[in-house]
C-alpha positions in Angstrom: 69.4 -183.8 -21.5 69.4 -182.9 -17.9 66.7 -182.2 -15.4 66.8 -180.5 -12.2 64.2 -180.1 -9.3 64.6 -177.9 -6.5 62.1 -176.9 -3.7 62.0 -175.0 -0.7 59.8 -176.0 2.7 57.8 -172.9 3.1 56.5 -173.8 6.7 58.9 -171.4 8.4 58.8 -168.8 5.9 56.4 -165.8 5.6 56.1 -166.9 2.1 53.5 -168.9 0.6 52.9 -170.5 -2.9 50.1 -167.6 -3.2 52.5 -164.8 -2.3 55.4 -166.2 -4.5 53.1 -166.0 -7.5 54.2 -162.2 -7.6 57.6 -163.2 -7.8 57.1 -165.6 -10.7 55.2 -162.8 -12.5 57.9 -160.6 -12.3 60.8 -163.1 -13.0 59.4 -165.6 -15.3 60.2 -163.5 -18.7 63.7 -163.3 -17.6 63.8 -167.1 -18.0 62.9 -167.3 -21.3 65.7 -166.1 -23.3 68.5 -168.6 -21.3 70.2 -170.6 -23.8 69.8 -174.2 -23.5 66.9 -174.2 -21.1 64.1 -176.3 -22.6 61.4 -175.7 -20.2 60.9 -174.2 -16.5 57.9 -175.4 -14.6 57.3 -173.6 -11.3 55.7 -176.2 -8.6 53.6 -175.9 -5.5 52.0 -178.0 -3.0 50.4 -175.9 -0.6 49.1 -178.5 2.0 52.8 -179.5 2.4 54.3 -175.8 2.0 56.4 -177.0 -0.8 57.3 -174.8 -3.7 59.9 -175.0 -6.2 60.6 -175.5 -9.9 61.6 -178.5 -12.6 64.1 -177.5 -15.1 64.7 -179.2 -18.5 68.1 -178.5 -19.9 69.3 -179.3 -23.6 72.8 -180.3 -21.9 74.7 -180.4 -18.5 76.9 -177.9 -20.1 74.0 -175.5 -21.1 73.0 -175.8 -17.5 76.4 -175.1 -16.3 77.1 -172.0 -18.4 73.6 -170.5 -17.8 73.4 -167.2 -16.0 70.5 -167.5 -14.1 67.9 -164.9 -12.8 67.2 -163.8 -9.3 66.8 -166.6 -6.7 63.6 -166.5 -4.5 65.8 -167.5 -1.6 66.1 -164.0 -0.2 62.3 -163.7 -0.1 61.7 -167.1 1.5 64.4 -166.6 3.9 66.8 -169.5 3.4 68.6 -171.3 0.6 66.8 -174.1 -1.2 66.0 -177.4 0.9 66.4 -179.8 -1.8 67.9 -180.1 -5.3 68.7 -183.1 -7.4 70.0 -183.6 -11.0 68.6 -186.1 -13.2 69.6 -187.7 -16.5 66.9 -187.6 -18.9 66.0 -191.1 -20.5 63.3 -190.2 -22.5 60.5 -187.5 -23.3 57.1 -188.1 -24.7 54.6 -185.0 -25.7 51.0 -185.9 -25.3 48.2 -184.6 -27.7 47.0 -181.2 -26.6 45.6 -178.0 -28.0 47.8 -175.7 -26.5 50.1 -173.5 -28.9 53.1 -173.3 -26.2 53.8 -174.6 -22.6 55.0 -171.1 -21.8 52.8 -168.4 -20.0 50.6 -170.9 -18.4 49.3 -171.6 -14.6 47.6 -169.4 -12.1 50.8 -167.2 -11.5 50.6 -166.2 -15.0 46.9 -165.8 -15.3 47.0 -169.0 -17.6 45.3 -172.1 -16.9 43.6 -172.9 -13.6 45.3 -175.8 -11.6 43.5 -178.8 -11.7 42.6 -180.9 -8.6 44.6 -183.9 -9.3 42.5 -186.2 -7.1 39.6 -185.1 -8.9 41.3 -185.5 -12.4 42.8 -188.9 -11.4 39.2 -190.2 -10.2 40.1 -190.7 -6.9 
């Protein structure tokens, strides 16, 4: 398995994590049928102006062969600022009550984001 993380710095863009939720709503369904893509998670850190995604692929070959949907680069106004690939050494799935990880998050009117500092007891 391979993992890829990418993000944009939005500080010089007219876009924000909030405005890019419309992009996710329109584009997320296009990601559900990509062969070899196990999971895509859109990420944001509004205080730092970062927005991006984590993709988990079945294999490097699957990632290379994938025909990807539209990139948000045009909306953001510049290419991705950071992209890195990683080998997945291991996975673990916790116990949860969710049927699926698909369709969650405020951009898709799923789960409300948790304040991590509060969640971690800090």
